[in-house]
C-alpha positions in Angstrom: 94.5 96.5 63.1 92.2 95.5 65.9 92.6 96.1 69.6 93.8 92.6 70.4 96.5 92.8 67.7 97.7 96.2 69.0 97.9 94.7 72.5 100.0 91.8 71.2 102.4 94.1 69.4 102.7 96.5 72.2 103.7 93.9 74.7 106.3 92.4 72.5 107.7 95.7 71.3 108.0 97.0 74.9 110.3 94.1 75.8 112.3 94.4 72.6 112.6 98.2 73.0 113.8 97.9 76.6 116.4 95.3 75.7 117.7 97.3 72.6 117.9 100.6 74.5 120.0 99.1 77.3 122.3 97.1 75.1 122.9 100.1 72.9 123.8 102.2 76.0 126.1 99.5 77.3 127.7 98.9 73.9 128.4 102.6 73.4 129.8 102.9 76.9 127.2 105.5 77.8 126.7 103.3 80.9 129.8 102.6 82.8 130.6 99.1 84.2 129.1 100.0 87.6 125.7 100.8 86.2 125.8 97.7 83.9 126.6 95.6 87.0 123.6 97.0 88.8 121.3 96.1 85.9 122.5 92.5 86.0 122.0 92.5 89.8 118.5 93.6 89.3 117.8 90.8 86.8 119.2 88.2 89.1 117.1 89.6 92.0 114.0 89.4 89.8 114.7 85.7 89.3 115.1 85.2 93.0 112.0 87.1 94.1 109.8 85.6 91.3 111.0 82.1 92.3 110.3 82.8 96.0 106.9 84.0 95.0 106.1 80.6 93.6 106.4 79.2 97.1 105.4 82.1 99.3 102.9 83.9 97.0 101.3 81.3 94.6 101.5 78.4 97.1 101.0 80.5 100.2 103.8 78.7 102.2 106.3 81.0 104.1 109.9 80.1 103.4 112.8 81.8 105.1 115.8 80.1 103.6 115.5 80.7 99.9 119.0 82.1 99.7 120.2 78.6 100.6 119.1 77.3 97.2 120.8 80.2 95.5 124.1 79.3 97.4 123.8 75.7 96.2 123.3 76.8 92.5 126.2 79.4 92.8 128.8 77.0 94.2 127.7 74.1 91.9 128.0 76.3 88.8 131.3 78.0 89.8 132.9 74.7 90.7 131.8 73.1 87.4 133.2 76.0 85.2 136.5 75.9 87.2 137.1 72.2 87.0 135.7 71.2 83.6 138.0 71.8 80.6 135.4 73.4 78.3 135.2 76.8 76.6 133.4 79.1 78.9 130.6 79.8 76.4 129.8 76.1 76.5 130.4 75.4 80.2 128.4 78.3 81.5 124.9 77.2 80.2 125.6 73.6 81.3 126.7 74.9 84.8 123.6 77.0 85.1 121.3 74.0 84.4 123.4 71.8 86.7 123.2 74.4 89.5 119.4 74.6 89.0 119.1 70.8 89.1 121.2 70.3 92.2 119.2 73.1 94.0 116.0 71.4 92.9 117.2 68.1 94.3 117.8 69.8 97.6 114.5 71.5 97.4 112.8 68.2 96.9 114.7 66.5 99.8 113.9 69.4 102.2 110.3 69.7 100.9 109.3 66.1 101.5 109.3 66.4 105.3 109.0 70.2 105.6 105.8 70.7 103.5 103.8 68.4 105.7 104.0 71.2 108.2 102.5 74.7 107.9 103.0 78.3 109.1 105.7 78.9 111.7 107.0 75.3 111.6 107.7 75.4 107.9 109.3 78.8 108.2 111.6 77.5 111.0 112.6 74.5 109.0 113.5 76.5 105.9 115.3 79.0 108.0 117.4 76.2 109.6 118.1 74.8 106.1 119.5 78.1 104.9 121.8 78.4 107.8 122.9 74.8 107.7 123.9 75.2 104.0 125.9 78.3 104.8 127.7 76.5 107.7 128.5 73.5 105.5 129.9 75.7 102.7 132.2 77.5 105.2 133.6 74.1 106.3 134.2 72.3 102.9 137.5 72.5 101.2 136.0 72.3 97.7 134.0 75.5 98.3 137.0 77.4 99.6 135.9 77.3 103.2 135.5 80.5 105.2 137.8 82.4 102.8 135.5 81.7 99.9 135.8 80.4 96.4 138.1 82.5 94.2 139.2 82.9 90.5 135.7 82.4 89.2 135.4 83.4 85.5 133.3 86.6 85.2 130.8 86.9 82.4 131.6 90.6 81.9 135.2 89.7 80.9 134.9 86.2 79.5 133.1 86.6 76.2 135.3 89.1 74.4 138.5 91.2 74.9 136.3 94.2 74.2 135.0 95.1 77.7 131.8 96.9 76.3 131.0 93.9 74.0 131.5 91.4 76.8 129.2 93.5 79.0 126.5 93.5 76.3 126.7 89.7 76.0 126.5 89.4 79.8 123.5 91.6 80.0 121.8 89.9 77.0 122.3 86.4 78.5 121.0 87.4 81.9 118.1 89.4 80.4 116.8 86.6 78.2 117.2 84.0 80.9 115.1 86.3 83.2 112.5 86.7 80.5 112.3 83.0 79.9 112.0 82.2 83.7 109.3 84.9 84.2 107.4 83.7 81.2 107.6 80.1 82.5 106.2 81.1 85.8 103.4 83.0 84.1 102.4 80.1 81.8 102.7 77.6 84.7 100.2 79.8 86.7 97.7 79.6 83.8 97.9 75.8 83.5 96.1 73.1 85.4 99.2 72.7 87.6 99.3 76.4 88.4 95.6 76.5 89.3 96.2 73.5 91.6 99.0 75.4 93.3 97.0 78.5 93.8 93.9 76.5 95.0 96.1 75.2 97.8 96.9 78.7 98.9 93.2 79.6 98.8 91.9 76.6 100.8 93.8 73.4 101.2 90.8 71.4 102.4 88.7 72.4 99.4 91.6 71.8 97.0 92.0 68.2 98.3 88.2 67.7 98.0 88.2 68.9 94.4 90.8 66.3 93.4 94.1 68.1 94.0 96.9 66.0 95.5 98.0 68.8 97.7 101.3 67.3 99.1 102.5 66.5 95.6 101.8 70.1 94.4 103.4 71.7 97.4 106.5 69.7 96.6 106.3 70.6 92.9 106.1 74.4 93.7 109.0 74.1 96.2 111.1 72.2 93.7 110.5 74.6 90.8 111.3 77.6 93.1 114.5 75.9 94.1 115.4 75.2 90.5 115.1 78.8 89.4 116.9 80.0 92.5 119.8 77.7 91.6 120.0 79.3 88.1 120.0 82.7 89.7 122.8 81.5 92.0 124.9 80.4 89.0 124.4 83.8 87.3 125.4 85.5 90.6 128.6 83.3 90.8 129.8 84.4 87.4 128.9 88.0 88.0 131.7 88.2 90.6 135.2 86.7 90.9 134.8 85.4 94.5 132.0 83.6 96.3 131.6 83.8 100.1 129.0 81.9 102.2 128.2 85.2 103.9 126.6 86.4 100.7 123.8 83.8 101.3 122.9 84.3 104.9 119.6 84.8 106.7 119.6 88.6 105.8 119.7 87.7 102.1 116.7 85.5 102.4 114.8 88.1 104.3 115.7 90.7 101.7 114.1 88.6 99.0 111.1 88.0 101.2 110.6 91.7 101.8 110.6 92.3 98.0 107.9 89.6 97.6 105.7 91.1 100.3 106.1 94.6 99.0 105.4 93.7 95.4 102.4 91.5 96.5 102.4 87.9 97.5 101.1 86.1 94.4 101.9 88.8 91.9 105.0 88.1 89.8 104.9 91.5 88.2 104.8 92.9 91.7 108.0 91.1 92.5 109.6 92.5 89.4 108.7 96.1 90.3 109.8 95.6 93.9 113.1 94.1 92.8 113.9 97.0 90.5 113.0 99.6 93.2 114.7 97.9 96.2 118.0 97.2 94.3 118.1 100.6 92.5 116.9 102.7 95.4 119.9 102.1 97.8 122.3 102.9 94.9 120.4 106.1 94.1 120.5 107.2 97.7 124.2 106.7 98.2 124.7 110.4 98.3 122.2 110.6 101.1 123.9 107.9 103.2 122.9 109.6 106.5 119.2 109.6 105.6 119.0 106.5 103.4 117.8 104.1 106.1 115.3 106.7 107.3 113.9 107.2 103.7 113.8 103.4 103.2 112.0 102.8 106.5 109.4 105.5 105.7 108.7 104.0 102.3 108.1 100.6 104.0 105.8 102.2 106.6 103.8 104.1 104.0 103.4 100.9 101.9 102.2 98.8 104.8 99.7 101.5 105.9 98.2 102.1 102.5 98.9 98.8 100.6 99.1 96.1 103.2 98.6 93.4 100.5 101.6 94.8 98.6 101.9 96.9 95.5 99.8 94.6 93.3 98.4 92.1 95.8 97.6 89.0 93.8 96.9 90.9 90.6 99.3 91.1 87.6 100.3 94.0 85.5 99.6 93.8 81.7 102.8 91.9 81.1 100.8 88.8 82.3 99.6 88.6 78.8 103.0 88.8 77.2 103.6 85.0 76.7 100.0 84.5 75.5 100.5 87.4 73.1 103.7 86.0 71.8 101.9 82.7 71.2 99.1 84.3 69.3 101.5 86.4 67.2 103.5 83.3 66.3 100.3 81.6 65.2 99.4 84.5 63.0 102.9 85.0 61.4 103.4 81.3 60.7 99.8 80.3 60.1 99.9 77.6 62.7 97.0 75.2 62.3 94.3 75.3 64.9 94.9 72.8 67.7 92.0 70.3 67.9 89.9 70.5 71.1 90.3 67.7 73.5 87.5 67.3 76.0 88.2 66.1 79.5 87.9 62.3 79.8 84.7 60.9 81.2 85.2 58.5 84.1 83.4 55.2 83.6 81.1 54.0 86.4 79.9 50.4 86.2 76.4 50.5 87.8 74.7 47.2 88.4 70.9 46.8 88.5 69.5 46.7 92.0 72.9 47.1 93.6 73.9 50.2 95.7 76.1 52.9 94.3 77.4 53.8 97.8 77.2 51.3 100.7 78.3 52.1 104.2 78.4 49.2 106.7 78.9 49.5 110.5 80.8 52.7 110.1 82.3 54.2 113.3 84.9 56.6 114.6 86.2 57.7 118.0 88.1 60.8 119.0 89.8 59.8 122.2 87.0 58.8 124.5 84.3 60.4 122.3 82.3 58.2 120.1 81.3 60.5 117.2 79.7 57.8 115.0 78.7 54.3 115.8 77.5 51.4 113.7 76.3 53.7 110.9 74.7 51.9 107.8 73.8 53.9 104.7 72.8 52.9 101.2 72.4 55.0 98.1 70.9 53.6 94.9 71.6 55.0 91.4 70.2 58.5 90.8 68.6 58.6 94.2 68.3 61.7 96.4 68.7 60.7 100.1 68.5 63.0 103.2 70.7 62.7 106.3 69.1 64.8 109.1 69.5 65.1 112.8 70.2 67.6 115.6 73.3 69.8 115.6 76.2 67.8 116.8 74.6 64.5 115.9 77.7 63.6 113.7 76.3 64.3 110.2 79.4 66.2 108.9 81.6 63.7 110.6 80.1 61.0 108.4 80.7 63.2 105.3 84.3 63.6 106.4 84.7 59.8 106.6 83.1 59.3 103.3 85.5 61.8 101.6 88.7 60.7 103.4 89.1 63.7 105.7 88.7 61.3 108.7 89.8 57.7 108.7 87.1 55.4 110.2 88.2 53.4 113.2 85.7 50.6 112.1 83.3 49.7 109.3 83.5 49.8 105.5 82.8 52.3 102.8 82.2 50.9 99.3 81.7 52.8 96.1 80.4 50.7 93.2 81.8 47.6 95.0 85.2 49.2 95.6 86.5 49.6 99.2 87.3 53.3 99.8 88.7 53.1 103.4 92.1 54.7 103.9 92.2 56.5 100.6 93.3 60.1 100.3 90.5 62.7 99.7 91.8 63.5 96.2 91.8 59.8 95.3 88.2 59.5 96.5 87.2 62.5 94.4 88.8 60.9 91.4 87.0 57.6 92.1 83.6 59.4 92.1 82.6 61.0 95.4 82.4 64.8 95.5 81.2 67.2 98.2 80.3 70.7 99.2 81.0 72.2 102.7 78.8 73.5 105.5 80.9 76.6 105.5 81.5 77.7 101.9 85.0 76.9 100.7 85.7 78.6 97.4 89.0 79.8 95.9 88.0 83.4 96.5 90.8 85.2 94.7 90.2 83.1 91.6 87.5 83.8 89.0 84.2 81.8 88.9 85.4 80.0 85.7 88.8 79.1 87.3 87.1 77.7 90.3 85.3 75.3 88.0 88.5 74.5 86.0 90.4 73.5 89.2 87.9 70.7 89.7 88.6 69.3 86.2 92.2 68.6 87.4 91.7 64.9 87.9 90.2 64.6 84.4 93.1 66.2 82.6 96.4 64.6 81.4 99.0 67.1 80.2 102.3 67.4 82.0 103.9 70.3 83.9 106.3 70.9 81.1 103.4 71.0 78.6 101.8 73.6 80.8 104.9 75.8 80.8 105.5 75.5 77.1 101.8 75.8 76.2 102.2 73.1 73.6 99.4 71.4 71.6 98.6 68.9 74.4 98.1 71.8 76.9 96.1 74.1 74.5 93.9 71.2 73.4 92.8 70.2 76.9 92.6 73.8 78.1 90.1 74.6 75.3 88.1 71.5 76.2 87.7 72.3 79.9 86.9 75.9 79.1 83.9 74.6 77.0 82.8 72.1 79.6 83.2 74.6 82.5 81.1 77.2 80.7 78.5 74.5 80.0 78.3 73.8 83.7 77.9 77.4 84.5 75.1 77.7 82.0 73.2 74.9 83.8 73.4 77.0 87.0 72.6 80.2 85.0 76.0 81.7 86.0 77.7 82.0 82.6 77.4 85.8 82.7 79.6 85.9 85.9 82.3 83.5 84.6 85.0 86.2 84.8 83.9 87.6 88.2 86.1 87.0 91.2 84.4 84.3 93.4 84.5 86.5 96.5 82.4 89.2 94.8 79.4 86.9 94.2 76.3 87.2 96.4 75.9 84.4 99.0 73.3 82.4 97.1 75.5 82.3 93.9 78.5 81.2 96.0 76.5 78.2 97.2 75.6 77.4 93.6 79.2 77.8 92.5 80.4 75.3 95.1 77.9 72.7 93.9 78.8 73.5 90.3 82.5 73.0 91.2 81.8 69.6 92.8 80.0 68.4 89.7 83.0 69.3 87.5 84.9 66.2 88.7 82.0 64.2 87.2 81.1 62.3 90.4 78.8 59.3 90.8 77.9 60.4 94.4 77.4 64.0 95.4 77.4 65.0 99.1 75.7 68.3 99.9 76.4 69.6 103.4 73.6 72.1 104.2 73.4 73.7 100.8 70.4 75.9 101.8 72.1 77.3 104.9 71.7 81.1 104.9 69.4 81.2 101.9 66.0 83.0 101.7 62.8 81.1 100.8 63.1 82.1 97.1 66.7 80.9 96.9 65.8 77.7 98.7 63.0 77.0 96.2 65.5 77.6 93.3 67.9 75.3 95.0 65.3 72.5 95.2 64.8 72.7 91.4 68.6 72.8 90.9 69.2 69.6 92.9 66.5 67.8 90.9 68.1 69.0 87.6 71.5 67.8 88.8 70.2 64.4 89.5 68.3 64.0 86.2 70.9 65.6 84.0 74.2 64.2 85.5 72.9 60.8 86.7 74.3 61.3 90.1 73.2 59.9 93.5 72.9 62.7 96.1 73.3 62.5 99.9 72.0 65.6 101.5 72.5 67.1 105.0 69.9 69.8 105.6 68.0 71.5 108.5 65.3 73.0 106.2 62.6 70.3 106.5 60.6 71.7 103.6 63.5 71.2 101.3 64.3 67.7 102.7 60.7 66.5 102.6 60.2 68.0 99.2 63.0 66.4 97.2 64.3 63.4 99.2 63.1 59.9 98.3 64.5 58.4 101.5 65.8 59.9 104.7 68.2 58.7 107.4 67.9 60.3 110.9 71.1 60.5 113.0 71.2 61.2 116.7 74.3 61.0 119.0 76.2 59.3 116.1 73.7 56.6 115.6 71.0 56.0 112.9 67.7 56.0 114.8 65.4 55.8 111.8 65.3 55.3 108.0 62.4 55.5 105.5 60.4 57.7 103.2 59.6 61.3 104.1 56.1 60.2 105.2 57.5 57.5 107.4 60.0 59.8 109.0 57.4 62.6 109.4 55.3 60.2 111.5 58.0 58.4 113.4 57.5 59.2 117.2 61.2 58.7 118.0 62.3 61.1 115.3 59.7 63.6 116.4 61.0 63.4 120.0 64.7 63.6 119.0 64.6 66.2 116.2 61.4 67.2 114.4 59.4 68.5 117.3 58.6 68.0 121.0 57.7 64.7 122.7 54.1 66.0 122.8 53.9 66.7 119.1 51.4 64.8 117.0 52.5 62.5 114.2 52.8 64.5 110.9 53.3 67.8 112.8 56.6 69.0 111.5 58.1 72.5 111.6 59.7 74.1 108.5 63.2 74.2 109.9 64.4 71.9 112.6 67.1 72.7 115.1 68.8 71.0 118.0 
């Protein structure tokens, strides 16, 4: 048996052994009802913290009203089982799904306006939502008002007259629902949708520029988190015989948030560990009631001093591989046929002879009374390398921002292959064929080099969110295809050996190359490079010149380049535009620009400089 097979069996056997041990103890009444109830509470808490971590950890958006979704799921589930004349074993699973769906609906309705905001504003809105839900519940007759909803069927007594057997069934049901939800979150995180969500946390501007519809994925994460919280609420409702709105107040939301922070924002296994500790610890310290809060506070202080990023940070414990291990074992046991590899689709660009790939006409933008760009005309032909130079503050990056949809031009027109691009969202522009890098490197730093490239394949993939969670053939086929293509791209940049290295651990020069490589993964027709040689030494700059030429020849892409290093610009550009105070003051071949008196005066050298006298690096 090889190492990989041992790892598969170990992961699966660990889960099964834990489950069997606890169920045997419950069934033989070694555990009393009190301890059994604590175990179920821990499992429900795990679902809540893991679901909150989807929003707060994976997405990076602070939410303070997560208990509100739990309340919606709890009351929906409890009211359904009380009013529908069905056997409890049938009504309970239906009520759990219904509670999750209603909570997800509220999550979507709240998320549409709230997720357009960030930071403190989003936290305030979600906090307000949680309190509003609590107040509404306390004032509705159907929810029992302030007195609460009573006579709810308890799982620990409903399945069998034998109390121990009923407790075993309750634990089994909650345990496997928890395992299923945790596995779903793990597999979601390893899919194209999960990578999209994590990329938003890492750098929302870069995510949009690589083809991720950020608003849509913020809403998806928020809705999924609400759905799981609703299911947890349904389980909570049937763990007790009475529901009260006070159970879902602000303190409850903060309690779950503390668990997420302590476990590590972005680590699902961290949330599991924190849930177990912070639910069990107060119960264990009941005999030390006088000192319990002191001990609890000291533990928090020690954690924040020595592990400010939480127990696991964004890393996962070995259980991250559980679902993948189960998938591989299933394939071995049942001899599942290999899934055919599906390569990412290739966008088709219709390029006409002697017509420009990118054409910019009379482009302009104003910020209040400041005219940042005025009457700018640019033209890129097929497979051409064009430079855009000028003093600092001339408006070069502003033009890039307009070309990629970050800024909306106040006048003028942008056409890519004859299609008007004005007003489109950045991710749509990336999908249509314009990709870019940034003056200040914007990588997804906590992700691996390979995953940085895979994120940019997003717009070229088709499988759904459900396929990503289930890891079905459609998902596996496309994931295998982009893995092959991503490694091929890294090979072009001689970076295949660092594919599994975290992006933040790369040296500066390789980070620059990775950003260019990521931009190429969307298969653009026009590539915008914003000061790619910034911060590089002469040797790295020389390598970059060859890389840019290789990109143009191999990928058939037109390149527009902003750069201050005149040796690089003059060495690889076929034409150059010179920008000064937001206006194009010259255009021509490197030789023409080198000898243009107006360009020399404005940028390349002093007014007294002789034509052809150009410094290596120009500055404002």
